[in-house]
All heavy atoms as a GROMACS GRO file, in nm:
protein
  606
    1MET      N    1  -1.137   0.707  -1.146
    1MET     CA    2  -1.076   0.657  -1.030
    1MET      C    3  -0.983   0.760  -0.968
    1MET      O    4  -0.911   0.740  -0.866
    1MET     CB    5  -1.000   0.538  -1.060
    1MET     CG    6  -0.999   0.420  -0.962
    1MET     SD    7  -1.146   0.404  -0.872
    1MET     CE    8  -1.098   0.249  -0.803
    2ARG      N    9  -0.977   0.878  -1.019
    2ARG     CA   10  -0.893   0.985  -0.974
    2ARG      C   11  -0.958   1.081  -0.888
    2ARG      O   12  -0.914   1.197  -0.856
    2ARG     CB   13  -0.826   1.061  -1.087
    2ARG     CG   14  -0.736   0.978  -1.172
    2ARG     CD   15  -0.601   0.989  -1.122
    2ARG     NE   16  -0.518   0.903  -1.201
    2ARG     CZ   17  -0.385   0.897  -1.188
    2ARG    NH1   18  -0.327   0.975  -1.106
    2ARG    NH2   19  -0.309   0.827  -1.264
    3GLY      N   20  -1.083   1.050  -0.842
    3GLY     CA   21  -1.160   1.137  -0.760
    3GLY      C   22  -1.127   1.137  -0.613
    3GLY      O   23  -1.195   1.210  -0.535
    4LEU      N   24  -1.040   1.057  -0.570
    4LEU     CA   25  -1.007   1.039  -0.433
    4LEU      C   26  -0.918   1.158  -0.379
    4LEU      O   27  -0.847   1.216  -0.460
    4LEU     CB   28  -0.937   0.909  -0.403
    4LEU     CG   29  -1.020   0.785  -0.436
    4LEU    CD1   30  -0.938   0.654  -0.402
    4LEU    CD2   31  -1.155   0.782  -0.358
    5LYS      N   32  -0.920   1.188  -0.253
    5LYS     CA   33  -0.834   1.282  -0.192
    5LYS      C   34  -0.739   1.215  -0.104
    5LYS      O   35  -0.761   1.121  -0.044
    5LYS     CB   36  -0.920   1.386  -0.120
    5LYS     CG   37  -1.014   1.468  -0.216
    5LYS     CD   38  -1.095   1.567  -0.140
    5LYS     CE   39  -1.190   1.637  -0.233
    5LYS     NZ   40  -1.273   1.729  -0.164
    6LYS      N   41  -0.623   1.289  -0.092
    6LYS     CA   42  -0.519   1.238   0.007
    6LYS      C   43  -0.565   1.240   0.144
    6LYS      O   44  -0.613   1.338   0.195
    6LYS     CB   45  -0.397   1.330  -0.012
    6LYS     CG   46  -0.274   1.281   0.071
    6LYS     CD   47  -0.151   1.363   0.058
    6LYS     CE   48  -0.042   1.306   0.148
    6LYS     NZ   49   0.089   1.353   0.112
    7PRO      N   50  -0.552   1.116   0.206
    7PRO     CA   51  -0.598   1.120   0.354
    7PRO      C   52  -0.495   1.198   0.437
    7PRO      O   53  -0.374   1.214   0.412
    7PRO     CB   54  -0.588   0.969   0.388
    7PRO     CG   55  -0.492   0.906   0.289
    7PRO     CD   56  -0.498   0.996   0.157
    8ASN      N   57  -0.550   1.256   0.545
    8ASN     CA   58  -0.467   1.333   0.636
    8ASN      C   59  -0.390   1.250   0.730
    8ASN      O   60  -0.297   1.298   0.789
    8ASN     CB   61  -0.566   1.433   0.716
    8ASN     CG   62  -0.634   1.525   0.635
    8ASN    OD1   63  -0.579   1.580   0.542
    8ASN    ND2   64  -0.752   1.567   0.664
    9THR      N   65  -0.424   1.128   0.751
    9THR     CA   66  -0.354   1.040   0.844
    9THR      C   67  -0.338   0.905   0.771
    9THR      O   68  -0.399   0.877   0.671
    9THR     CB   69  -0.435   1.018   0.972
    9THR    OG1   70  -0.563   0.956   0.945
    9THR    CG2   71  -0.455   1.151   1.051
   10PRO      N   72  -0.237   0.814   0.830
   10PRO     CA   73  -0.234   0.687   0.766
   10PRO      C   74  -0.364   0.614   0.782
   10PRO      O   75  -0.444   0.637   0.870
   10PRO     CB   76  -0.127   0.620   0.866
   10PRO     CG   77  -0.051   0.734   0.917
   10PRO     CD   78  -0.145   0.848   0.926
   11ILE      N   79  -0.384   0.528   0.679
   11ILE     CA   80  -0.508   0.447   0.680
   11ILE      C   81  -0.482   0.317   0.755
   11ILE      O   82  -0.385   0.245   0.722
   11ILE     CB   83  -0.552   0.410   0.538
   11ILE    CG1   84  -0.579   0.541   0.461
   11ILE    CG2   85  -0.665   0.324   0.531
   11ILE    CD1   86  -0.596   0.524   0.316
   12TYR      N   87  -0.549   0.288   0.862
   12TYR     CA   88  -0.530   0.172   0.949
   12TYR      C   89  -0.615   0.057   0.887
   12TYR      O   90  -0.737   0.060   0.886
   12TYR     CB   91  -0.569   0.202   1.094
   12TYR     CG   92  -0.549   0.086   1.190
   12TYR    CD1   93  -0.418   0.040   1.209
   12TYR    CD2   94  -0.651   0.022   1.245
   12TYR    CE1   95  -0.398  -0.070   1.298
   12TYR    CE2   96  -0.635  -0.076   1.336
   12TYR     CZ   97  -0.502  -0.129   1.360
   12TYR     OH   98  -0.488  -0.223   1.451
   13CYS      N   99  -0.550  -0.049   0.856
   13CYS     CA  100  -0.615  -0.167   0.813
   13CYS      C  101  -0.638  -0.278   0.906
   13CYS      O  102  -0.697  -0.377   0.877
   13CYS     CB  103  -0.526  -0.226   0.687
   13CYS     SG  104  -0.505  -0.114   0.551
   14GLY      N  105  -0.602  -0.254   1.034
   14GLY     CA  106  -0.626  -0.346   1.133
   14GLY      C  107  -0.550  -0.480   1.107
   14GLY      O  108  -0.435  -0.484   1.071
   15ASN      N  109  -0.621  -0.591   1.100
   15ASN     CA  110  -0.575  -0.727   1.086
   15ASN      C  111  -0.614  -0.771   0.943
   15ASN      O  112  -0.618  -0.886   0.918
   15ASN     CB  113  -0.622  -0.820   1.190
   15ASN     CG  114  -0.548  -0.948   1.176
   15ASN    OD1  115  -0.436  -0.963   1.129
   15ASN    ND2  116  -0.613  -1.056   1.226
   16SER      N  117  -0.670  -0.686   0.856
   16SER     CA  118  -0.737  -0.721   0.737
   16SER      C  119  -0.638  -0.712   0.614
   16SER      O  120  -0.609  -0.615   0.561
   16SER     CB  121  -0.850  -0.632   0.709
   16SER     OG  122  -0.916  -0.665   0.587
   17GLY      N  123  -0.590  -0.837   0.577
   17GLY     CA  124  -0.501  -0.843   0.459
   17GLY      C  125  -0.579  -0.805   0.328
   17GLY      O  126  -0.519  -0.744   0.250
   18THR      N  127  -0.710  -0.842   0.334
   18THR     CA  128  -0.784  -0.804   0.210
   18THR      C  129  -0.804  -0.655   0.197
   18THR      O  130  -0.784  -0.596   0.082
   18THR     CB  131  -0.926  -0.870   0.228
   18THR    OG1  132  -0.912  -1.007   0.235
   18THR    CG2  133  -1.022  -0.831   0.118
   19THR      N  134  -0.818  -0.580   0.309
   19THR     CA  135  -0.827  -0.443   0.308
   19THR      C  136  -0.699  -0.382   0.254
   19THR      O  137  -0.691  -0.296   0.170
   19THR     CB  138  -0.862  -0.381   0.437
   19THR    OG1  139  -0.989  -0.429   0.477
   19THR    CG2  140  -0.863  -0.229   0.439
   20MET      N  141  -0.583  -0.439   0.305
   20MET     CA  142  -0.451  -0.391   0.269
   20MET      C  143  -0.429  -0.409   0.123
   20MET      O  144  -0.388  -0.311   0.049
   20MET     CB  145  -0.343  -0.467   0.347
   20MET     CG  146  -0.197  -0.419   0.312
   20MET     SD  147  -0.154  -0.254   0.363
   20MET     CE  148  -0.128  -0.281   0.534
   21ARG      N  149  -0.467  -0.518   0.064
   21ARG     CA  150  -0.449  -0.553  -0.071
   21ARG      C  151  -0.531  -0.470  -0.167
   21ARG      O  152  -0.492  -0.419  -0.264
   21ARG     CB  153  -0.463  -0.697  -0.104
   21ARG     CG  154  -0.356  -0.783  -0.035
   21ARG     CD  155  -0.368  -0.938  -0.089
   21ARG     NE  156  -0.486  -0.993  -0.032
   21ARG     CZ  157  -0.503  -1.055   0.083
   21ARG    NH1  158  -0.405  -1.053   0.167
   21ARG    NH2  159  -0.610  -1.107   0.125
   22LEU      N  160  -0.660  -0.464  -0.131
   22LEU     CA  161  -0.748  -0.379  -0.220
   22LEU      C  162  -0.723  -0.240  -0.215
   22LEU      O  163  -0.721  -0.172  -0.322
   22LEU     CB  164  -0.898  -0.414  -0.168
   22LEU     CG  165  -0.954  -0.550  -0.196
   22LEU    CD1  166  -1.094  -0.563  -0.130
   22LEU    CD2  167  -0.958  -0.595  -0.344
   23LEU      N  168  -0.698  -0.184  -0.098
   23LEU     CA  169  -0.663  -0.034  -0.091
   23LEU      C  170  -0.533  -0.012  -0.156
   23LEU      O  171  -0.509   0.095  -0.227
   23LEU     CB  172  -0.664   0.013   0.048
   23LEU     CG  173  -0.798   0.027   0.115
   23LEU    CD1  174  -0.786   0.076   0.262
   23LEU    CD2  175  -0.884   0.121   0.035
   24SER      N  176  -0.440  -0.101  -0.159
   24SER     CA  177  -0.305  -0.080  -0.226
   24SER      C  178  -0.335  -0.060  -0.372
   24SER      O  179  -0.284   0.029  -0.434
   24SER     CB  180  -0.217  -0.193  -0.204
   24SER     OG  181  -0.186  -0.206  -0.065
   25GLY      N  182  -0.415  -0.144  -0.436
   25GLY     CA  183  -0.436  -0.146  -0.570
   25GLY      C  184  -0.522  -0.014  -0.609
   25GLY      O  185  -0.491   0.043  -0.721
   26ILE      N  186  -0.607   0.029  -0.530
   26ILE     CA  187  -0.680   0.148  -0.566
   26ILE      C  188  -0.591   0.271  -0.537
   26ILE      O  189  -0.583   0.363  -0.628
   26ILE     CB  190  -0.803   0.161  -0.469
   26ILE    CG1  191  -0.905   0.053  -0.510
   26ILE    CG2  192  -0.868   0.296  -0.480
   26ILE    CD1  193  -1.016   0.047  -0.403
   27LEU      N  194  -0.522   0.283  -0.426
   27LEU     CA  195  -0.446   0.402  -0.395
   27LEU      C  196  -0.325   0.425  -0.473
   27LEU      O  197  -0.279   0.537  -0.494
   27LEU     CB  198  -0.414   0.401  -0.240
   27LEU     CG  199  -0.533   0.420  -0.153
   27LEU    CD1  200  -0.496   0.390  -0.007
   27LEU    CD2  201  -0.598   0.555  -0.166
   28VAL      N  202  -0.265   0.319  -0.513
   28VAL     CA  203  -0.133   0.334  -0.596
   28VAL      C  204  -0.156   0.409  -0.731
   28VAL      O  205  -0.060   0.468  -0.771
   28VAL     CB  206  -0.071   0.190  -0.612
   28VAL    CG1  207  -0.143   0.113  -0.721
   28VAL    CG2  208   0.082   0.203  -0.645
   29GLY      N  209  -0.273   0.410  -0.774
   29GLY     CA  210  -0.298   0.475  -0.900
   29GLY      C  211  -0.336   0.627  -0.878
   29GLY      O  212  -0.376   0.688  -0.979
   30GLN      N  213  -0.339   0.675  -0.763
   30GLN     CA  214  -0.384   0.816  -0.735
   30GLN      C  215  -0.263   0.900  -0.754
   30GLN      O  216  -0.149   0.856  -0.762
   30GLN     CB  217  -0.440   0.822  -0.597
   30GLN     CG  218  -0.561   0.734  -0.573
   30GLN     CD  219  -0.672   0.755  -0.665
   30GLN    OE1  220  -0.719   0.868  -0.689
   30GLN    NE2  221  -0.721   0.650  -0.733
   31ASN      N  222  -0.293   1.035  -0.770
   31ASN     CA  223  -0.182   1.122  -0.782
   31ASN      C  224  -0.131   1.193  -0.653
   31ASN      O  225  -0.088   1.301  -0.649
   31ASN     CB  226  -0.223   1.240  -0.878
   31ASN     CG  227  -0.343   1.307  -0.831
   31ASN    OD1  228  -0.402   1.284  -0.724
   31ASN    ND2  229  -0.383   1.413  -0.900
   32PHE      N  230  -0.140   1.104  -0.550
   32PHE     CA  231  -0.085   1.142  -0.416
   32PHE      C  232  -0.032   1.017  -0.348
   32PHE      O  233  -0.059   0.900  -0.388
   32PHE     CB  234  -0.186   1.206  -0.330
   32PHE     CG  235  -0.312   1.136  -0.315
   32PHE    CD1  236  -0.326   1.026  -0.226
   32PHE    CD2  237  -0.429   1.160  -0.396
   32PHE    CE1  238  -0.445   0.951  -0.209
   32PHE    CE2  239  -0.546   1.086  -0.380
   32PHE     CZ  240  -0.554   0.984  -0.294
   33SER      N  241   0.056   1.037  -0.253
   33SER     CA  242   0.104   0.918  -0.171
   33SER      C  243   0.008   0.888  -0.054
   33SER      O  244  -0.061   0.982  -0.010
   33SER     CB  245   0.239   0.952  -0.114
   33SER     OG  246   0.334   0.971  -0.215
   34SER      N  247  -0.001   0.757  -0.028
   34SER     CA  248  -0.080   0.725   0.087
   34SER      C  249   0.000   0.629   0.179
   34SER      O  250   0.087   0.566   0.133
   34SER     CB  251  -0.193   0.642   0.032
   34SER     OG  252  -0.275   0.719  -0.053
   35THR      N  253  -0.037   0.627   0.305
   35THR     CA  254   0.036   0.535   0.400
   35THR      C  255  -0.077   0.441   0.457
   35THR      O  256  -0.177   0.484   0.503
   35THR     CB  257   0.098   0.616   0.518
   35THR    OG1  258   0.201   0.713   0.455
   35THR    CG2  259   0.172   0.522   0.612
   36LEU      N  260  -0.050   0.312   0.443
   36LEU     CA  261  -0.125   0.209   0.500
   36LEU      C  262  -0.055   0.141   0.613
   36LEU      O  263   0.062   0.099   0.593
   36LEU     CB  264  -0.166   0.104   0.393
   36LEU     CG  265  -0.233   0.158   0.275
   36LEU    CD1  266  -0.260   0.044   0.170
   36LEU    CD2  267  -0.366   0.222   0.300
   37ILE      N  268  -0.118   0.115   0.719
   37ILE     CA  269  -0.064   0.049   0.831
   37ILE      C  270  -0.153  -0.062   0.884
   37ILE      O  271  -0.270  -0.059   0.855
   37ILE     CB  272  -0.034   0.146   0.952
   37ILE    CG1  273  -0.148   0.224   0.998
   37ILE    CG2  274   0.080   0.244   0.906
   37ILE    CD1  275  -0.125   0.311   1.122
   38GLY      N  276  -0.100  -0.154   0.953
   38GLY     CA  277  -0.179  -0.264   1.004
   38GLY      C  278  -0.131  -0.298   1.148
   38GLY      O  279  -0.044  -0.236   1.198
   39ASP      N  280  -0.205  -0.395   1.212
   39ASP     CA  281  -0.168  -0.433   1.341
   39ASP      C  282  -0.046  -0.527   1.333
   39ASP      O  283   0.010  -0.556   1.228
   39ASP     CB  284  -0.290  -0.508   1.412
   39ASP     CG  285  -0.327  -0.636   1.355
   39ASP    OD1  286  -0.259  -0.684   1.264
   39ASP    OD2  287  -0.433  -0.681   1.404
   40ALA      N  288  -0.006  -0.574   1.450
   40ALA     CA  289   0.127  -0.651   1.460
   40ALA      C  290   0.105  -0.779   1.376
   40ALA      O  291   0.205  -0.835   1.321
   40ALA     CB  292   0.149  -0.686   1.613
   41SER      N  293  -0.015  -0.836   1.370
   41SER     CA  294  -0.032  -0.964   1.296
   41SER      C  295  -0.012  -0.937   1.148
   41SER      O  296   0.046  -1.019   1.082
   41SER     CB  297  -0.166  -1.025   1.325
   41SER     OG  298  -0.190  -1.138   1.249
   42LEU      N  299  -0.076  -0.828   1.099
   42LEU     CA  300  -0.074  -0.798   0.960
   42LEU      C  301   0.069  -0.769   0.901
   42LEU      O  302   0.099  -0.802   0.795
   42LEU     CB  303  -0.165  -0.684   0.921
   42LEU     CG  304  -0.177  -0.643   0.775
   42LEU    CD1  305  -0.233  -0.763   0.692
   42LEU    CD2  306  -0.267  -0.520   0.761
   43THR      N  307   0.149  -0.703   0.994
   43THR     CA  308   0.289  -0.669   0.948
   43THR      C  309   0.368  -0.795   0.938
   43THR      O  310   0.480  -0.783   0.879
   43THR     CB  311   0.352  -0.567   1.049
   43THR    OG1  312   0.359  -0.639   1.177
   43THR    CG2  313   0.270  -0.444   1.065
   44LYS      N  314   0.330  -0.904   0.985
   44LYS     CA  315   0.410  -1.034   0.971
   44LYS      C  316   0.368  -1.108   0.852
   44LYS      O  317   0.445  -1.204   0.820
   44LYS     CB  318   0.390  -1.109   1.094
   44LYS     CG  319   0.442  -1.044   1.217
   44LYS     CD  320   0.417  -1.130   1.346
   44LYS     CE  321   0.468  -1.063   1.467
   44LYS     NZ  322   0.430  -1.130   1.590
   45ARG      N  323   0.266  -1.074   0.784
   45ARG     CA  324   0.221  -1.157   0.674
   45ARG      C  325   0.298  -1.117   0.544
   45ARG      O  326   0.332  -0.997   0.509
   45ARG     CB  327   0.070  -1.124   0.644
   45ARG     CG  328  -0.016  -1.174   0.740
   45ARG     CD  329  -0.159  -1.163   0.700
   45ARG     NE  330  -0.247  -1.147   0.808
   45ARG     CZ  331  -0.368  -1.117   0.806
   45ARG    NH1  332  -0.426  -1.086   0.689
   45ARG    NH2  333  -0.441  -1.121   0.908
   46PRO      N  334   0.332  -1.221   0.458
   46PRO     CA  335   0.402  -1.197   0.325
   46PRO      C  336   0.305  -1.122   0.239
   46PRO      O  337   0.193  -1.153   0.229
   46PRO     CB  338   0.445  -1.327   0.279
   46PRO     CG  339   0.352  -1.427   0.347
   46PRO     CD  340   0.305  -1.358   0.479
   47MET      N  341   0.354  -1.024   0.173
   47MET     CA  342   0.280  -0.941   0.076
   47MET      C  343   0.349  -0.933  -0.066
   47MET      O  344   0.306  -0.860  -0.147
   47MET     CB  345   0.248  -0.810   0.128
   47MET     CG  346   0.155  -0.803   0.242
   47MET     SD  347  -0.020  -0.832   0.198
   47MET     CE  348  -0.106  -0.836   0.343
   48ASP      N  349   0.443  -1.016  -0.086
   48ASP     CA  350   0.520  -1.012  -0.205
   48ASP      C  351   0.430  -1.041  -0.328
   48ASP      O  352   0.459  -0.988  -0.441
   48ASP     CB  353   0.641  -1.100  -0.210
   48ASP     CG  354   0.611  -1.243  -0.176
   48ASP    OD1  355   0.508  -1.273  -0.114
   48ASP    OD2  356   0.696  -1.335  -0.213
   49ARG      N  357   0.322  -1.113  -0.317
   49ARG     CA  358   0.238  -1.142  -0.425
   49ARG      C  359   0.163  -1.016  -0.478
   49ARG      O  360   0.111  -1.018  -0.591
   49ARG     CB  361   0.136  -1.256  -0.402
   49ARG     CG  362   0.036  -1.210  -0.292
   49ARG     CD  363  -0.065  -1.334  -0.266
   49ARG     NE  364  -0.162  -1.288  -0.178
   49ARG     CZ  365  -0.259  -1.367  -0.136
   49ARG    NH1  366  -0.272  -1.488  -0.183
   49ARG    NH2  367  -0.342  -1.337  -0.046
   50ILE      N  368   0.162  -0.912  -0.396
   50ILE     CA  369   0.108  -0.788  -0.451
   50ILE      C  370   0.213  -0.676  -0.465
   50ILE      O  371   0.200  -0.593  -0.547
   50ILE     CB  372  -0.013  -0.734  -0.371
   50ILE    CG1  373   0.025  -0.685  -0.234
   50ILE    CG2  374  -0.124  -0.830  -0.374
   50ILE    CD1  375  -0.080  -0.596  -0.173
   51ILE      N  376   0.331  -0.691  -0.396
   51ILE     CA  377   0.438  -0.603  -0.406
   51ILE      C  378   0.495  -0.600  -0.548
   51ILE      O  379   0.511  -0.512  -0.615
   51ILE     CB  380   0.544  -0.634  -0.305
   51ILE    CG1  381   0.500  -0.593  -0.164
   51ILE    CG2  382   0.672  -0.551  -0.341
   51ILE    CD1  383   0.588  -0.650  -0.061
   52HIS      N  384   0.518  -0.727  -0.603
   52HIS     CA  385   0.576  -0.738  -0.729
   52HIS      C  386   0.492  -0.686  -0.842
   52HIS      O  387   0.550  -0.607  -0.928
   52HIS     CB  388   0.618  -0.885  -0.754
   52HIS     CG  389   0.724  -0.941  -0.658
   52HIS    ND1  390   0.845  -0.885  -0.655
   52HIS    CD2  391   0.713  -1.044  -0.568
   52HIS    CE1  392   0.915  -0.948  -0.562
   52HIS    NE2  393   0.833  -1.048  -0.508
   53PRO      N  394   0.367  -0.721  -0.856
   53PRO     CA  395   0.284  -0.661  -0.963
   53PRO      C  396   0.279  -0.512  -0.952
   53PRO      O  397   0.285  -0.441  -1.054
   53PRO     CB  398   0.142  -0.720  -0.944
   53PRO     CG  399   0.172  -0.839  -0.861
   53PRO     CD  400   0.285  -0.820  -0.784
   54LEU      N  401   0.262  -0.451  -0.829
   54LEU     CA  402   0.255  -0.306  -0.822
   54LEU      C  403   0.386  -0.237  -0.853
   54LEU      O  404   0.380  -0.132  -0.926
   54LEU     CB  405   0.216  -0.265  -0.680
   54LEU     CG  406   0.073  -0.305  -0.627
   54LEU    CD1  407   0.055  -0.272  -0.483
   54LEU    CD2  408  -0.037  -0.241  -0.711
   55THR      N  409   0.493  -0.297  -0.810
   55THR     CA  410   0.622  -0.232  -0.854
   55THR      C  411   0.655  -0.253  -1.004
   55THR      O  412   0.702  -0.160  -1.065
   55THR     CB  413   0.739  -0.286  -0.764
   55THR    OG1  414   0.748  -0.427  -0.782
   55THR    CG2  415   0.728  -0.245  -0.625
   56ASN      N  416   0.602  -0.364  -1.058
   56ASN     CA  417   0.618  -0.382  -1.209
   56ASN      C  418   0.537  -0.276  -1.281
   56ASN      O  419   0.571  -0.237  -1.400
   56ASN     CB  420   0.576  -0.517  -1.244
   56ASN     CG  421   0.675  -0.620  -1.217
   56ASN    OD1  422   0.792  -0.590  -1.182
   56ASN    ND2  423   0.635  -0.750  -1.205
   57MET      N  424   0.433  -0.223  -1.222
   57MET     CA  425   0.346  -0.117  -1.285
   57MET      C  426   0.413   0.020  -1.261
   57MET      O  427   0.346   0.120  -1.308
   57MET     CB  428   0.203  -0.126  -1.229
   57MET     CG  429   0.131  -0.250  -1.271
   57MET     SD  430  -0.025  -0.270  -1.186
   57MET     CE  431  -0.095  -0.109  -1.163
   58GLY      N  432   0.515   0.029  -1.183
   58GLY     CA  433   0.575   0.159  -1.155
   58GLY      C  434   0.553   0.213  -1.025
   58GLY      O  435   0.591   0.328  -0.989
   59ALA      N  436   0.494   0.142  -0.933
   59ALA     CA  437   0.464   0.186  -0.797
   59ALA      C  438   0.597   0.190  -0.724
   59ALA      O  439   0.690   0.117  -0.736
   59ALA     CB  440   0.373   0.088  -0.722
   60HIS      N  441   0.603   0.296  -0.633
   60HIS     CA  442   0.713   0.310  -0.540
   60HIS      C  443   0.650   0.276  -0.401
   60HIS      O  444   0.570   0.344  -0.350
   60HIS     CB  445   0.769   0.450  -0.537
   60HIS     CG  446   0.848   0.480  -0.665
   60HIS    ND1  447   0.978   0.489  -0.670
   60HIS    CD2  448   0.801   0.501  -0.792
   60HIS    CE1  449   1.019   0.518  -0.785
   60HIS    NE2  450   0.911   0.521  -0.865
   61ILE      N  451   0.695   0.168  -0.345
   61ILE     CA  452   0.650   0.122  -0.209
   61ILE      C  453   0.766   0.128  -0.117
   61ILE      O  454   0.867   0.068  -0.132
   61ILE     CB  455   0.597  -0.022  -0.229
   61ILE    CG1  456   0.484  -0.030  -0.321
   61ILE    CG2  457   0.544  -0.060  -0.087
   61ILE    CD1  458   0.432  -0.172  -0.359
   62LYS      N  459   0.746   0.206  -0.019
   62LYS     CA  460   0.846   0.223   0.092
   62LYS      C  461   0.795   0.163   0.219
   62LYS      O  462   0.669   0.140   0.240
   62LYS     CB  463   0.871   0.374   0.123
   62LYS     CG  464   0.931   0.450   0.002
   62LYS     CD  465   0.951   0.597   0.031
   62LYS     CE  466   0.990   0.671  -0.092
   62LYS     NZ  467   1.005   0.815  -0.063
   63GLY      N  468   0.881   0.113   0.310
   63GLY     CA  469   0.845   0.065   0.432
   63GLY      C  470   0.836  -0.086   0.428
   63GLY      O  471   0.783  -0.153   0.514
   64ILE      N  472   0.897  -0.142   0.329
   64ILE     CA  473   0.896  -0.292   0.313
   64ILE      C  474   1.019  -0.348   0.382
   64ILE      O  475   1.133  -0.302   0.349
   64ILE     CB  476   0.886  -0.337   0.168
   64ILE    CG1  477   0.762  -0.284   0.097
   64ILE    CG2  478   0.894  -0.480   0.156
   64ILE    CD1  479   0.761  -0.295  -0.048
   65LYS      N  480   1.005  -0.446   0.453
   65LYS     CA  481   1.118  -0.522   0.514
   65LYS      C  482   1.115  -0.660   0.446
   65LYS      O  483   1.021  -0.744   0.488
   65LYS     CB  484   1.109  -0.530   0.668
   65LYS     CG  485   1.229  -0.601   0.723
   65LYS     CD  486   1.216  -0.617   0.873
   65LYS     CE  487   1.332  -0.685   0.934
   65LYS     NZ  488   1.331  -0.692   1.076
   66LYS      N  489   1.195  -0.685   0.351
   66LYS     CA  490   1.191  -0.802   0.269
   66LYS      C  491   1.057  -0.798   0.191
   66LYS      O  492   1.026  -0.722   0.113
   66LYS     CB  493   1.225  -0.928   0.342
   66LYS     CG  494   1.370  -0.926   0.402
   66LYS     CD  495   1.398  -1.049   0.464
   66LYS     CE  496   1.546  -1.039   0.521
   66LYS     NZ  497   1.580  -1.165   0.588
   67THR      N  498   0.975  -0.900   0.226
   67THR     CA  499   0.844  -0.916   0.164
   67THR      C  500   0.727  -0.890   0.255
   67THR      O  501   0.619  -0.924   0.232
   67THR     CB  502   0.826  -1.054   0.099
   67THR    OG1  503   0.842  -1.157   0.199
   67THR    CG2  504   0.938  -1.079  -0.008
   68HIS      N  505   0.758  -0.835   0.381
   68HIS     CA  506   0.653  -0.815   0.479
   68HIS      C  507   0.631  -0.666   0.499
   68HIS      O  508   0.718  -0.584   0.464
   68HIS     CB  509   0.699  -0.881   0.611
   68HIS     CG  510   0.700  -1.022   0.591
   68HIS    ND1  511   0.805  -1.092   0.533
   68HIS    CD2  512   0.620  -1.122   0.647
   68HIS    CE1  513   0.780  -1.217   0.533
   68HIS    NE2  514   0.672  -1.243   0.601
   69ILE      N  515   0.519  -0.638   0.545
   69ILE     CA  516   0.480  -0.485   0.562
   69ILE      C  517   0.524  -0.434   0.700
   69ILE      O  518   0.482  -0.503   0.797
   69ILE     CB  519   0.330  -0.480   0.545
   69ILE    CG1  520   0.281  -0.522   0.413
   69ILE    CG2  521   0.285  -0.336   0.574
   69ILE    CD1  522   0.143  -0.534   0.402
   70LEU      N  523   0.590  -0.336   0.705
   70LEU     CA  524   0.599  -0.255   0.831
   70LEU      C  525   0.493  -0.153   0.821
   70LEU      O  526   0.406  -0.128   0.906
   70LEU     CB  527   0.746  -0.188   0.844
   70LEU     CG  528   0.853  -0.289   0.858
   70LEU    CD1  529   0.988  -0.216   0.860
   70LEU    CD2  530   0.839  -0.379   0.978
   71HIS      N  531   0.494  -0.069   0.717
   71HIS     CA  532   0.392   0.018   0.677
   71HIS      C  533   0.415   0.047   0.528
   71HIS      O  534   0.530   0.026   0.478
   71HIS     CB  535   0.380   0.145   0.756
   71HIS     CG  536   0.490   0.235   0.734
   71HIS    ND1  537   0.611   0.223   0.805
   71HIS    CD2  538   0.507   0.342   0.656
   71HIS    CE1  539   0.699   0.320   0.763
   71HIS    NE2  540   0.633   0.394   0.673
   72TRP      N  541   0.322   0.085   0.461
   72TRP     CA  542   0.327   0.110   0.308
   72TRP      C  543   0.318   0.260   0.287
   72TRP      O  544   0.228   0.320   0.344
   72TRP     CB  545   0.223   0.041   0.235
   72TRP     CG  546   0.231  -0.108   0.232
   72TRP    CD1  547   0.230  -0.186   0.334
   72TRP    CD2  548   0.230  -0.189   0.118
   72TRP    NE1  549   0.226  -0.317   0.289
   72TRP    CE2  550   0.224  -0.314   0.158
   72TRP    CE3  551   0.217  -0.158  -0.017
   72TRP    CZ2  552   0.218  -0.425   0.072
   72TRP    CZ3  553   0.213  -0.267  -0.105
   72TRP    CH2  554   0.214  -0.396  -0.061
   73ILE      N  555   0.391   0.305   0.204
   73ILE     CA  556   0.378   0.445   0.147
   73ILE      C  557   0.363   0.422  -0.001
   73ILE      O  558   0.471   0.379  -0.068
   73ILE     CB  559   0.491   0.538   0.186
   73ILE    CG1  560   0.506   0.564   0.331
   73ILE    CG2  561   0.469   0.681   0.111
   73ILE    CD1  562   0.620   0.639   0.379
   74LEU      N  563   0.260   0.442  -0.064
   74LEU     CA  564   0.226   0.403  -0.198
   74LEU      C  565   0.228   0.527  -0.289
   74LEU      O  566   0.172   0.632  -0.249
   74LEU     CB  567   0.087   0.339  -0.209
   74LEU     CG  568   0.072   0.215  -0.128
   74LEU    CD1  569  -0.071   0.170  -0.127
   74LEU    CD2  570   0.161   0.104  -0.177
   75ASN      N  571   0.293   0.523  -0.407
   75ASN     CA  572   0.290   0.628  -0.492
   75ASN      C  573   0.323   0.576  -0.637
   75ASN      O  574   0.420   0.497  -0.653
   75ASN     CB  575   0.391   0.731  -0.462
   75ASN     CG  576   0.380   0.857  -0.542
   75ASN    OD1  577   0.287   0.870  -0.626
   75ASN    ND2  578   0.460   0.958  -0.517
   76LEU      N  579   0.240   0.597  -0.730
   76LEU     CA  580   0.263   0.558  -0.871
   76LEU      C  581   0.306   0.672  -0.945
   76LEU      O  582   0.240   0.766  -0.954
   76LEU     CB  583   0.128   0.491  -0.928
   76LEU     CG  584   0.140   0.446  -1.073
   76LEU    CD1  585   0.241   0.322  -1.084
   76LEU    CD2  586   0.010   0.402  -1.125
   77LEU      N  587   0.428   0.664  -1.006
   77LEU     CA  588   0.474   0.780  -1.092
   77LEU      C  589   0.404   0.771  -1.222
   77LEU      O  590   0.407   0.662  -1.297
   77LEU     CB  591   0.622   0.763  -1.116
   77LEU     CG  592   0.714   0.784  -0.990
   77LEU    CD1  593   0.856   0.763  -1.027
   77LEU    CD2  594   0.682   0.921  -0.935
   78MET      N  595   0.337   0.874  -1.246
   78MET     CA  596   0.262   0.890  -1.379
   78MET      C  597   0.355   0.938  -1.483
   78MET      O  598   0.421   1.035  -1.463
   78MET     CB  599   0.136   0.976  -1.373
   78MET     CG  600   0.049   0.911  -1.254
   78MET     SD  601  -0.006   0.746  -1.265
   78MET     CE  602  -0.096   0.753  -1.416
   79GLY      N  603   0.370   0.869  -1.604
   79GLY     CA  604   0.466   0.901  -1.700
   79GLY      C  605   0.425   1.025  -1.774
   79GLY      O  606   0.482   1.101  -1.839
   0.00000   0.00000   0.00000
């Protein structure tokens, strides 16, 4: 799962919460940071049900306003 390359631009998830959740789980384990963004509707959705497990695994997620997404910058520190 380490064969991915860092994207040159933020990854736009549109209004797809499923895309945001699935890509978060995939990208957080890579050896680079990624930025995920969504439309106005997606940024209002609660995402704490995936924020907590990812941060418990060691992910650093920036861009969170409480439990909602403004944009995500994902990075998992590898021990």
